[in-house]
C-alpha positions as CSV (number, residue, x, y, z in Angstrom):
1,M,5.2,-17.9,7.5
2,H,2.1,-18.2,5.1
3,Q,1.7,-14.4,3.2
4,I,-1.1,-12.1,3.2
5,R,-2.3,-9.9,0.7
6,P,-2.6,-6.1,1.7
7,K,-6.5,-6.2,1.5
8,H,-6.8,-8.7,4.1
9,L,-3.7,-7.2,6.2
10,V,-5.6,-4.0,6.6
11,S,-8.5,-6.1,8.1
12,E,-5.9,-8.4,10.3
13,I,-4.8,-5.0,11.8
14,V,-7.8,-3.6,12.5
15,D,-9.0,-6.6,14.4
16,N,-5.9,-6.7,16.4
17,M,-6.2,-3.5,17.5
18,R,-9.4,-4.3,18.7
19,A,-8.4,-7.3,20.8
20,G,-5.2,-5.0,21.9
21,L,-2.8,-7.2,20.0
22,N,0.5,-5.9,18.6
23,T,1.5,-6.3,14.5
24,M,4.5,-7.0,13.0
25,I,4.7,-6.8,9.5
26,W,7.3,-8.4,7.4
27,G,8.5,-8.1,3.7
28,G,11.0,-6.8,1.4
29,P,11.7,-3.5,0.1
30,G,9.1,-1.1,-1.3
31,I,6.1,-3.5,-0.7
32,G,3.9,-1.4,1.4
33,K,5.1,-2.0,5.1
34,S,4.7,1.4,5.8
35,E,1.9,2.3,3.5
36,I,-0.5,0.1,5.2
37,P,-0.6,1.2,8.6
38,E,-0.9,4.9,7.2
39,Q,-4.2,3.4,5.5
40,V,-5.4,2.2,8.2
41,A,-4.8,5.3,10.5
42,T,-6.6,6.9,7.3
43,S,-9.7,4.6,7.6
44,L,-10.0,5.0,11.1
45,G,-9.5,8.6,11.5
46,Q,-7.0,8.3,14.1
47,K,-3.2,10.0,14.3
48,L,-0.1,7.9,13.1
49,L,3.1,8.3,14.7
50,D,6.3,7.0,12.9
51,F,9.0,5.7,15.0
52,R,12.3,4.9,13.0
53,A,13.4,2.5,15.7
54,N,16.7,2.1,13.6
55,L,17.7,5.7,14.5
56,F,17.7,5.2,18.2
57,D,20.0,4.0,21.0
58,P,18.2,1.8,24.2
59,V,18.5,5.0,26.1
60,D,16.0,7.0,23.8
61,V,13.3,4.0,24.4
62,R,13.8,4.4,28.0
63,G,14.3,7.9,28.6
64,V,16.8,9.8,30.0
65,P,17.5,9.3,33.5
66,R,17.0,12.3,36.1
67,V,17.5,12.7,39.8
68,V,14.6,13.7,41.6
69,K,14.9,15.1,45.1
70,V,11.5,13.8,47.4
71,K,10.0,17.0,49.0
72,D,10.5,17.6,52.5
73,Q,13.4,15.0,52.7
74,D,16.9,14.4,52.4
75,K,16.3,11.3,49.8
76,Y,16.9,11.4,45.9
77,F,15.8,8.9,43.5
78,T,16.3,8.1,39.7
79,S,13.3,8.9,37.1
80,W,13.4,8.5,33.5
81,A,12.0,11.7,31.4
82,V,9.2,10.7,29.0
83,P,10.4,10.4,25.4
84,D,8.1,12.5,23.6
85,V,8.3,10.8,20.3
86,F,5.8,8.6,22.2
87,P,2.1,9.1,22.1
88,I,1.3,11.8,24.6
89,V,-2.6,12.2,25.0
90,E,-2.6,16.1,25.3
91,R,-0.3,16.4,21.9
92,D,-1.7,13.5,19.7
93,G,-5.1,12.8,21.4
94,E,-6.6,9.9,22.9
95,R,-6.8,7.5,19.9
96,G,-4.2,6.7,17.3
97,L,-1.5,4.0,16.0
98,F,2.2,4.3,17.3
99,F,4.2,2.8,14.2
100,I,7.3,1.5,14.9
101,D,9.3,0.8,11.6
102,E,12.4,-0.5,10.6
103,L,12.6,-2.6,13.8
104,P,14.5,-5.5,12.8
105,T,17.3,-3.0,11.3
106,A,17.6,-1.6,15.2
107,P,20.1,-3.4,17.4
108,P,19.3,-6.4,19.5
109,A,19.7,-4.1,22.4
110,T,17.0,-1.2,20.9
111,Q,14.6,-4.4,20.1
112,N,14.9,-5.1,24.1
113,A,14.3,-1.5,25.3
114,F,10.9,-2.3,23.7
115,L,9.9,-5.6,25.5
116,Q,7.9,-3.6,28.5
117,L,6.1,-1.4,25.9
118,L,5.0,-4.1,24.0
119,L,3.8,-6.6,27.1
120,T,2.5,-4.1,29.7
121,R,2.5,-0.9,27.5
122,K,4.7,0.8,29.4
123,V,8.4,1.7,29.2
124,G,10.1,3.3,32.3
125,D,7.6,5.6,33.4
126,Y,6.1,6.2,30.6
127,H,2.2,4.8,29.5
128,L,1.1,4.3,26.3
129,P,-2.6,5.8,26.6
130,H,-5.1,3.2,26.6
131,G,-6.8,4.4,23.1
132,W,-3.1,3.9,21.3
133,S,-2.2,0.5,19.0
134,I,1.5,-0.4,18.4
135,I,2.3,-1.6,15.0
136,A,5.8,-2.9,13.8
137,A,7.5,-3.3,10.5
138,G,10.5,-4.4,9.2
139,N,12.6,-6.4,6.8
140,R,13.5,-9.8,6.2
141,L,17.1,-11.3,6.8
142,T,16.7,-12.7,3.5
143,D,16.2,-9.6,2.2
144,S,19.9,-8.1,2.3
145,A,18.7,-5.3,4.3
146,A,21.1,-5.6,7.3
147,V,18.8,-6.7,9.9
148,Y,19.5,-8.2,13.2
149,Q,17.9,-11.3,14.3
150,M,14.8,-10.3,16.4
151,P,15.0,-11.8,19.9
152,S,12.4,-14.2,20.6
153,P,10.9,-12.1,23.5
154,V,10.4,-9.6,21.2
155,R,9.1,-12.0,18.4
156,N,6.6,-13.5,21.4
157,R,5.1,-10.2,21.8
158,L,3.9,-9.7,18.5
159,A,1.2,-11.0,15.8
160,H,3.6,-11.7,12.7
161,Y,2.6,-11.1,9.2
162,E,4.4,-11.5,6.0
163,L,3.1,-9.2,3.1
164,E,2.7,-10.2,-0.6
165,P,2.5,-7.8,-3.1
166,N,-0.8,-8.2,-4.6
167,V,-1.9,-7.1,-8.4
168,D,-5.6,-6.5,-7.6
169,D,-4.9,-4.7,-3.8
170,W,-2.1,-2.6,-6.2
171,C,-4.4,-1.5,-9.1
172,D,-7.2,-0.6,-6.7
173,W,-5.0,1.6,-4.8
174,A,-3.4,3.2,-7.7
175,I,-7.1,4.2,-9.0
176,G,-7.6,5.7,-5.9
177,N,-4.6,7.7,-5.9
178,G,-5.0,8.8,-9.0
179,I,-2.1,6.7,-10.6
180,S,-1.7,6.6,-14.6
181,D,-3.5,4.4,-16.3
182,S,-1.0,3.0,-18.5
183,L,1.0,1.8,-15.7
184,I,-2.0,0.4,-14.2
185,S,-2.9,-1.6,-17.5
186,F,0.8,-2.6,-17.5
187,M,0.3,-3.9,-14.0
188,R,-2.1,-6.4,-15.4
189,Y,-0.5,-7.2,-18.1
190,R,2.7,-8.2,-16.6
191,P,1.6,-8.9,-12.9
192,G,4.9,-10.4,-12.3
193,L,6.5,-7.1,-12.6
194,L,4.8,-5.5,-9.7
195,Y,7.6,-6.8,-7.6
196,S,10.9,-8.3,-8.0
197,F,13.5,-7.7,-6.0
198,D,17.1,-8.5,-6.9
199,A,19.5,-7.5,-4.2
200,D,22.3,-7.3,-7.1
201,H,20.9,-4.2,-8.8
202,Y,20.5,-0.5,-7.5
203,S,16.7,-0.5,-9.1
204,F,14.5,-3.1,-9.5
205,P,10.5,-2.8,-9.6
206,T,8.3,-2.9,-6.3
207,P,4.6,-1.0,-5.5
208,R,6.7,1.5,-4.4
209,S,9.0,2.3,-7.1
210,W,6.0,2.0,-9.5
211,A,4.7,4.6,-8.0
212,L,7.6,6.9,-8.0
213,V,7.6,6.1,-11.8
214,D,3.9,7.6,-11.8
215,K,5.5,11.1,-10.1
216,K,8.3,10.8,-12.7
217,L,6.0,10.7,-15.6
218,K,3.6,13.6,-14.3
219,I,6.9,15.8,-14.2
220,N,8.7,14.2,-17.4
221,N,6.6,12.1,-20.1
222,N,8.8,12.6,-22.6
223,E,9.1,9.6,-24.8
224,E,13.4,10.2,-26.3
225,T,14.2,10.2,-22.3
226,L,11.4,8.0,-20.9
227,F,13.5,4.7,-20.7
228,Y,16.0,6.7,-18.5
229,G,14.1,8.1,-16.4
230,V,11.9,4.9,-15.7
231,S,14.9,2.3,-15.5
232,A,16.6,4.4,-12.9
233,L,13.6,3.5,-10.5
234,V,12.4,-0.1,-11.8
235,G,15.5,-1.4,-13.7
236,D,16.4,-1.9,-17.5
237,G,14.0,-5.2,-18.3
238,P,10.8,-3.9,-16.5
239,A,11.3,-0.2,-18.1
240,G,11.8,-1.3,-21.6
241,E,8.7,-3.5,-21.1
242,Y,6.7,-0.7,-20.1
243,V,8.0,1.5,-22.9
244,A,7.2,-0.8,-25.5
245,F,3.6,-1.3,-23.6
246,R,3.0,2.2,-23.6
247,K,3.4,2.7,-27.7
248,I,1.1,-0.3,-28.1
249,A,-1.3,1.8,-25.8
250,D,-0.6,4.8,-28.0
251,S,-1.5,3.0,-30.9
252,L,-4.9,2.4,-30.1
253,P,-7.8,4.4,-31.4
254,D,-9.4,7.3,-30.4
255,I,-10.9,6.0,-27.3
256,D,-13.9,8.5,-26.9
257,N,-15.0,8.2,-30.1
258,L,-15.1,4.3,-29.9
259,I,-17.2,4.5,-27.1
260,E,-19.3,6.7,-28.6
261,N,-19.6,4.0,-31.4
262,P,-19.0,0.8,-30.0
263,Q,-20.1,-0.9,-33.1
264,K,-16.8,0.4,-34.7
265,Y,-14.7,-2.1,-32.2
266,K,-12.9,-4.7,-34.1
267,H,-11.4,-7.5,-31.8
268,D,-7.7,-7.9,-31.4
269,S,-5.7,-11.1,-29.6
270,D,-3.5,-9.6,-28.4
271,P,-3.0,-9.5,-24.6
272,A,-0.8,-6.1,-24.6
273,I,-3.5,-4.6,-26.6
274,L,-6.4,-5.8,-24.9
275,Y,-5.1,-4.6,-21.2
276,A,-4.4,-1.4,-22.9
277,L,-8.0,-1.2,-24.3
278,T,-10.1,-2.2,-20.9
279,G,-7.8,0.2,-18.9
280,A,-8.5,2.9,-21.0
281,L,-11.9,2.1,-21.2
282,A,-12.5,1.6,-17.5
283,A,-10.9,5.2,-16.8
284,R,-14.0,6.4,-18.5
285,A,-16.4,4.7,-17.0
286,T,-19.0,7.0,-15.7
287,E,-22.4,6.6,-15.7
288,D,-23.4,8.1,-19.2
289,K,-20.8,6.2,-21.0
290,I,-20.8,2.7,-19.0
291,A,-23.5,1.0,-21.5
292,N,-21.6,1.9,-24.8
293,I,-18.4,0.5,-22.7
294,M,-20.1,-3.0,-22.1
295,R,-21.2,-3.4,-25.5
296,I,-17.6,-3.3,-26.4
297,G,-16.8,-5.4,-23.4
298,D,-19.1,-8.0,-24.4
299,K,-16.7,-8.8,-27.5
300,L,-13.9,-9.4,-25.4
301,E,-13.1,-12.8,-23.4
302,T,-13.9,-13.4,-20.2
303,E,-11.2,-12.4,-18.6
304,Y,-10.7,-9.1,-19.9
305,Q,-14.2,-8.4,-19.1
306,V,-13.7,-8.8,-15.8
307,V,-10.5,-6.4,-15.4
308,L,-12.8,-4.1,-17.6
309,V,-15.6,-4.3,-15.1
310,K,-13.5,-4.4,-11.9
311,Q,-11.6,-1.2,-13.1
312,S,-14.4,0.7,-13.8
313,I,-16.0,0.1,-10.6
314,Q,-12.8,0.9,-8.4
315,H,-12.6,4.3,-10.7
316,D,-16.3,5.1,-10.0
317,K,-15.4,4.7,-6.5
318,A,-12.6,7.1,-6.5
319,R,-14.8,9.7,-8.3
320,A,-17.9,9.0,-6.1
321,N,-15.6,9.8,-3.1
322,S,-15.8,13.4,-4.2
323,S,-19.3,13.8,-4.7
324,P,-21.8,12.6,-2.1
325,N,-24.7,12.6,-4.6
326,Y,-22.8,10.5,-7.5
327,K,-25.0,7.7,-8.7
328,P,-22.7,4.6,-9.0
329,I,-22.2,2.7,-12.4
330,I,-22.2,-1.1,-10.2
331,D,-26.2,0.2,-9.8
332,S,-26.3,0.2,-13.7
333,P,-28.7,-2.1,-15.9
334,S,-25.6,-3.2,-17.9
335,I,-23.4,-3.8,-15.3
336,Q,-26.2,-5.4,-13.1
337,K,-26.8,-7.6,-16.6
338,W,-22.9,-8.7,-16.4
339,I,-23.2,-9.8,-12.9
340,N,-26.1,-11.8,-13.6
341,D,-24.7,-13.3,-16.6
342,N,-21.6,-14.0,-14.7
343,S,-22.5,-15.2,-11.7
344,N,-19.5,-17.6,-11.3
345,V,-17.0,-15.0,-11.7
346,I,-15.6,-13.3,-8.4
347,L,-15.1,-9.4,-9.0
């Protein structure tokens, strides 16, 4: 199966929703399978209902049987009580996303219970509301996640995508969610450490675990114990590299003073320093500072200029979301000049 990056998967899910197709997201642990449906729901202004398939038995999917008497007759029949975990218009609204998470870790009998829902949007006496879409997700057999082989009838009712981590998409997400600049710059410097699954280790780097590192840093940024807190989440090797990178970033000259006096910048060839520098500059990229920031950028190699411009624009978009009258820096003369001078570069 060809892998797809998060940004493109979001577009595919929206297209599938419009076409009335069910989506299945495959991928390793911590890669972002559960977060993407949330992003889609938020972007569309719709509600998301999260159903953990591995916590339910087949009867939980179909509903509990009950005996109903026919009115004015001495006859009885069996009816099925609708599971209240499924979308109900009166409670959840007319439109939304029904997210079946951990589907492959549910026993085959439970997966098969979803067959009718995936094909006809019905299960027992329940009808999925017309405006609701189905998305499922789960780990692969190769992820050592105690998953079951998905029955072929279930597979054939889904559009399948294998999610791959992407540094650009993660950094864009991180900027919009206030993740530490040092972590974003480190990912640019060591993109291979964004995701490195190892079933033999308790902790390993994933997009999710790096986001957890950011939460830890916001609570405890003590340099003496920093390594232990980071390694507990991403493993010893990645933690050691990140801690070393932070020391380099902390040794940079005063960034605000450098922006005020861009002529004082002395070029350095160390990639770690350059990624740390571009990240620090991009975090400060506002309309009144972008001209001087780009004067510093002009002294960098093209690959670092690209990183600087891309991250500056993303930081600026994050600010614009909280200020409707904010003037975007992409319209500034210095950015437009760079774009014109580097028309062969894809941002």
